[in-house]
C-alpha positions in Angstrom: 0.0 0.0 0.1 2.7 2.0 1.1 4.4 1.9 -2.6 1.3 2.8 -4.4 1.0 6.0 -2.3 4.4 6.9 -3.4 3.7 6.3 -6.7 0.7 8.3 -6.6 2.3 11.2 -4.9 4.8 11.0 -7.8 2.0 11.4 -10.2 0.7 14.4 -8.2 3.7 15.8 -8.1 4.3 15.5 -12.1 1.4 17.1 -13.2 -1.9 17.8 -11.6 -3.1 21.6 -11.3 -3.8 23.2 -8.1 -7.0 24.4 -7.1 -7.2 28.3 -6.3 -10.4 29.7 -4.7 -10.2 33.0 -2.8 -7.3 35.3 -2.0 -4.3 33.8 -2.1 -2.4 34.1 1.1 9.7 24.5 -2.3 10.6 22.1 -0.7 14.0 22.5 -2.7 13.3 21.1 -6.3 9.6 20.8 -6.2 8.9 23.6 -8.3 6.3 23.2 -10.8 8.0 22.9 -14.4 6.7 26.1 -15.5 7.6 28.3 -12.6 11.2 26.5 -12.8 11.2 27.7 -16.4 10.3 31.1 -15.9 12.7 31.4 -12.8 15.2 30.0 -15.2 14.6 32.7 -18.0 14.7 35.3 -15.4 18.2 34.2 -14.2 19.7 33.9 -17.5 18.6 37.6 -18.3 20.7 38.7 -15.3 23.9 38.8 -16.6 26.1 41.9 -17.4 25.8 41.4 -21.1 22.0 41.5 -21.1 20.1 44.2 -23.0 18.5 46.2 -19.9 16.1 48.8 -20.9 13.4 49.6 -18.1 9.7 49.7 -19.6 8.4 53.1 -18.7 5.3 51.6 -16.8 7.7 50.5 -14.2 9.3 54.0 -13.7 6.7 55.1 -10.8 7.4 51.9 -8.7 10.8 51.9 -9.4 11.1 55.4 -8.1 9.3 54.9 -4.9 11.2 51.8 -4.0 14.3 53.5 -4.1 12.8 56.2 -2.2 12.0 53.9 0.5 15.4 52.4 0.7 16.0 49.8 -1.9 19.2 50.3 -3.6 18.9 51.6 -6.9 21.4 49.1 -8.9 19.4 46.5 -7.5 15.7 48.0 -8.7 17.3 48.9 -12.0 18.2 45.1 -12.6 15.1 43.7 -11.5 13.0 45.9 -13.7 14.9 45.9 -16.8 15.3 42.4 -16.9 13.2 41.1 -19.9 11.3 38.4 -17.9 9.4 41.1 -16.2 6.6 41.9 -18.3 3.3 44.2 -17.5 0.3 42.5 -17.5 -2.9 44.3 -16.6 -5.1 40.9 -16.8 -3.6 39.9 -13.3 -5.2 42.6 -11.5 -8.4 42.1 -13.8 -8.5 38.8 -12.6 -8.1 39.9 -8.9 -10.8 42.7 -9.3 -13.4 40.4 -10.9 -13.2 38.3 -7.7 -13.8 41.1 -5.6 -16.5 42.8 -7.8 -18.4 39.0 -8.0 -18.1 38.7 -4.4 -19.8 41.8 -3.3 -22.3 41.9 -6.5 -23.2 38.5 -7.0 -22.7 36.8 -3.4 -22.9 32.7 -3.3 -24.8 31.0 -0.6 -22.8 29.4 2.1 -21.1 26.1 1.4 -22.3 22.8 2.5 -20.6 19.5 3.0 -22.4 18.6 -0.3 -21.2 21.6 -2.4 -17.9 20.9 -1.0 -17.7 17.3 -2.3 -19.0 18.9 -5.5 -16.3 21.4 -5.7 -12.5 21.3 -6.9 -11.8 21.3 -3.3 -13.4 17.4 -3.0 -10.2 16.2 -4.8 -8.6 16.4 -1.4 -11.2 14.1 0.5 -10.5 11.4 -1.7 -8.6 8.5 0.2 -5.6 8.3 -1.6 -4.8 11.9 -1.2 -5.5 11.5 2.2 -3.2 8.6 2.6 -0.7 10.6 0.9 -1.1 13.4 3.1 -0.9 11.1 6.1 2.6 10.1 4.9 3.7 13.4 4.3 2.9 13.8 8.0 4.7 10.9 9.5 7.8 11.9 7.5 7.5 15.2 9.0 6.5 14.3 12.2 9.5 15.8 14.3 8.8 19.0 12.9 5.0 19.0 13.4 5.1 18.0 17.0 7.5 20.8 17.8 5.3 23.3 16.1 2.1 21.9 17.7 4.0 22.1 20.9 5.3 25.6 20.6 2.2 26.9 19.2 -0.9 24.9 20.0 -1.8 24.1 16.7 -2.9 20.6 16.0 -0.8 19.0 13.3 -3.6 17.8 11.1 -4.3 21.8 10.6 -1.1 22.4 9.3 -0.8 19.5 7.2 -4.3 20.1 5.6 -3.4 23.7 4.9 -0.2 22.5 3.2 -1.8 20.0 1.0 -4.7 22.5 -0.2 -2.5 25.1 -0.9 0.5 23.6 -2.9 -0.3 19.8 -2.6 2.5 19.3 -0.1 5.1 21.6 -1.7 4.5 19.8 -5.2 2.7 22.9 -7.0 4.0 25.9 -6.0 2.5 28.3 -8.8 3.4 28.8 -12.4 4.4 32.7 -12.5 7.0 34.5 -11.1 5.9 36.2 -7.7 7.9 39.4 -8.9 6.4 40.0 -12.2 3.0 39.4 -10.8 2.9 41.5 -7.9 4.6 44.6 -9.9 2.4 44.0 -12.6 -0.8 44.3 -9.9 1.0 47.7 -8.3 1.0 49.1 -11.7 -2.4 48.7 -12.4 -3.7 51.4 -10.1 -7.0 52.1 -11.8 -10.2 51.0 -13.4 -8.9 52.5 -17.3 -5.5 50.1 -16.9 -7.7 47.0 -16.3 -11.2 47.4 -17.9 -10.2 45.7 -21.2 -9.8 42.6 -19.2 -12.6 42.6 -16.7 -15.6 40.5 -17.1 -18.1 41.7 -14.1 -18.3 45.3 -14.6 -19.9 46.0 -18.2 -21.7 49.2 -18.5 -22.8 49.4 -14.7 -21.8 52.5 -13.0 -22.1 50.9 -9.5 -19.8 48.0 -10.5 -17.3 50.0 -12.4 -17.0 52.5 -9.1 -16.6 49.5 -7.0 -13.9 48.3 -9.3 -12.0 51.3 -9.5 -11.7 51.8 -5.9 -11.0 48.2 -5.3 -8.0 48.2 -8.2 -6.6 51.3 -6.3 -6.5 49.5 -3.0 -5.4 46.5 -4.4 -2.5 48.3 -6.3 -1.3 49.5 -2.8 -1.5 46.3 -1.6 0.6 44.7 -4.1 3.1 47.6 -3.9 3.6 46.6 -0.4 3.7 42.9 -1.2 6.5 43.6 -3.7 8.4 45.6 -1.3 8.3 42.8 1.2 9.5 40.1 -1.6 12.3 42.3 -2.5 13.4 42.5 1.2 12.7 39.0 2.0 14.8 37.8 -1.0 17.8 40.0 0.0 17.8 38.9 3.4 18.0 35.4 2.4 20.8 36.1 -0.1 18.1 35.4 -2.9 17.5 37.0 -6.1 13.5 38.2 -6.2 13.4 37.2 -9.7 13.9 33.4 -9.0 11.0 33.2 -6.5 7.9 31.3 -8.2 4.5 32.4 -7.2 0.7 31.6 -7.1 -1.3 34.0 -9.6 -1.6 36.6 -7.0 2.1 36.4 -5.5 2.0 34.0 -2.5 5.2 32.4 -2.2 6.8 28.7 -0.5 5.0 25.8 0.2 2.9 27.4 2.5 2.0 30.1 0.1 2.7 33.5 2.3 2.3 36.5 0.9 5.8 38.3 1.2 4.6 40.6 4.0 3.4 37.5 6.0 7.0 35.9 5.1 8.6 38.9 7.0 6.3 38.8 10.1 5.4 35.2 10.7 8.4 33.2 9.2 10.1 30.9 11.4 13.6 29.5 11.2 12.6 26.2 12.5 15.7 24.3 11.5 18.0 27.0 13.2 20.1 27.7 10.0 19.8 31.5 10.6 17.3 31.4 7.2 13.7 31.3 6.9 13.0 28.9 4.0 9.6 29.1 3.1 10.2 26.3 0.4 11.1 23.6 2.6 8.7 21.9 5.5 11.3 22.5 8.6 10.5 26.2 8.2 6.9 26.4 6.7 5.6 24.0 9.2 6.3 26.3 12.5 5.6 29.7 9.9 2.2 28.2 9.6 1.5 27.7 13.2 2.7 31.0 14.0 0.5 32.7 11.5 -2.4 30.9 12.8 -1.4 32.2 16.3 -0.9 35.4 15.1 -4.6 35.5 13.7 -6.1 34.5 16.8 -5.7 30.5 17.4 -5.9 29.4 20.8 -6.1 25.9 22.0 -9.4 24.9 23.3 -11.4 27.0 20.4 -14.4 25.3 19.1 -15.0 24.4 15.4 -16.5 28.0 14.0 -13.6 29.7 15.9 -10.9 27.6 14.6 -12.5 28.0 11.1 -12.7 31.8 11.7 -9.0 31.9 11.9 -8.5 29.5 8.7 -10.7 32.1 6.9 -8.0 34.7 7.6 -5.4 32.6 5.6 -7.7 32.6 2.7 -11.1 34.5 2.5 -13.1 32.1 1.2 -15.9 30.2 3.1 -15.7 27.2 0.7 -11.8 27.2 1.3 -12.0 27.5 5.3 -14.6 24.6 5.2 -12.3 22.3 2.8 -9.5 22.7 5.1 -11.5 21.8 8.2 -12.7 18.8 6.6 -9.1 17.5 5.6 -7.9 18.3 8.8 -10.6 16.1 10.5 -10.3 13.2 8.0 -6.6 13.4 8.7 -6.9 13.2 12.4 -9.6 10.5 12.2 -6.9 8.4 9.8 -4.0 9.2 12.5 -6.0 8.6 15.7 -8.9 6.1 14.9 -11.4 8.8 16.2 
């Protein structure tokens, strides 16, 4: 049976697509092929002989980052890299979600709708068995985190499973390019050609415009945090893969959360969210920072999980997966 789980895990790592639903708050070598290819292309463009011409769209971001303390030579290198291309459709996708949630609210999810959704995949017996194998392989780190923070290991593993398929899918995009594109898309005019939820509705258009401005400032702060996080770790921010909204690591932290809640779990003086030794305690630290306390009831726990990803269906999925993992581990 264990051999079967290993084969299944390998198949999953090789090609299954990750489900994303809601707001997106490696183990080394576990990045998706697309992310690795894009990151590699970025790295190849950073040589001294590469042609570097910064797209004017980046100039306001670049100047602000320099004013706020990032060295100009680093900023010029990042934004002149040919892999860093402006894409307004990223912010449009984000704003469409926000508009849809405001004007087309969905009923509260149930166990039945969970099973029928893409999240139902994580409740399949072989997926849960694979997650159980992962938990056993990382038992020391999980037990240490549970003892230090009071967060059950089943919650942590459930988050890792739903977020990145236990670190086997880290996103298809370059976190820097995603966040920079969003930070530069600060008006309705910039994203309107890509929107699908606004049409000619004035109320929706006004809401989308406000949302774009708000999310652009949010993305700027995340971009700055990504640069600071990368530089603190001695890494090139252009080589960090991310989600469709710039979340990084096997725990899919936004960069500001990486700075605030990242934990050096293995004591190597570096916070590496792409490996379980640091990602596991970082998740526990994040949950405690958002209100997790021992002895909370189900609804209170689910409220904290909602802070990880603002989706009712997501929080229901994580709680249900965690319950199944606990049952499989303890028999009750």
